[in-house]
Steps between C-alpha positions, in 0.01 A plus 500: 500500500203693638371808328403822676150380593459191714204404277721493190776240473751526215740221414731393216402193298668299222339559159463125451325439834123468552497855645707622207244354262219660702683833466510458123129428501435821695714697253297345216178609673622858550702569188344282230135482608456843665747715307506324162875434490569239230562166665823451302641823654403430861743214568851551369859379521553680833245290691723193548788712635296751701447504874125478549318636803143424595273668753239334715210680665266306729672180381432560129764568234404852390810656349821435317799674347838400366854633530757449226857578596690686227860622516399859577182455706214279617210521258166466678199408288181308443349652815149359525236498772168316485229752408283455810800546733636826353528800730611299803874578468590166342702644210676740737591210732631292209710790369643570845585131543656478154715808555605377845599161353703670226681718753575189712679345202688821427288662229371849577416631153150429372337531159149437373265603225167627625164543338451878498190479720712327771778761519375650825515166673863445408595862576380445859756217518783729390500432126556781251386486138753568223518491124225519242163335533464176303233245425514147635208262440302795361532693828708814566802437728794689645831365629562566867802465730573512871806470720 
């Protein structure tokens, strides 16, 4: 599946594949190394059952996210883009691809938890924050939903 920009290619990959492992390495770089998320919290029981998407820009794996299908919605999370490639629309392309994939399989309700400083990004994609602010990995977050 192609993302909005012809320079950005987004595709689904199995978690156990070489690309899936590269996605986990990118998540480690972004969440554990950059943001200080404890390594034991970064990978969890949802990873083996999640649908993983990766983004390529100029032939390099530069982004990843995962989708976990729940009874009531698709939970999108672990959105990560390589630091030097941020600002190019990679996360937006991955989110659009993930939501399109979910709709293709009949799921049109979306949920995520966002770091508070990223709320504006998700709001531009149609997400609305709800509920009280909470702390996850020592960072303030809010739950968000979209239809």
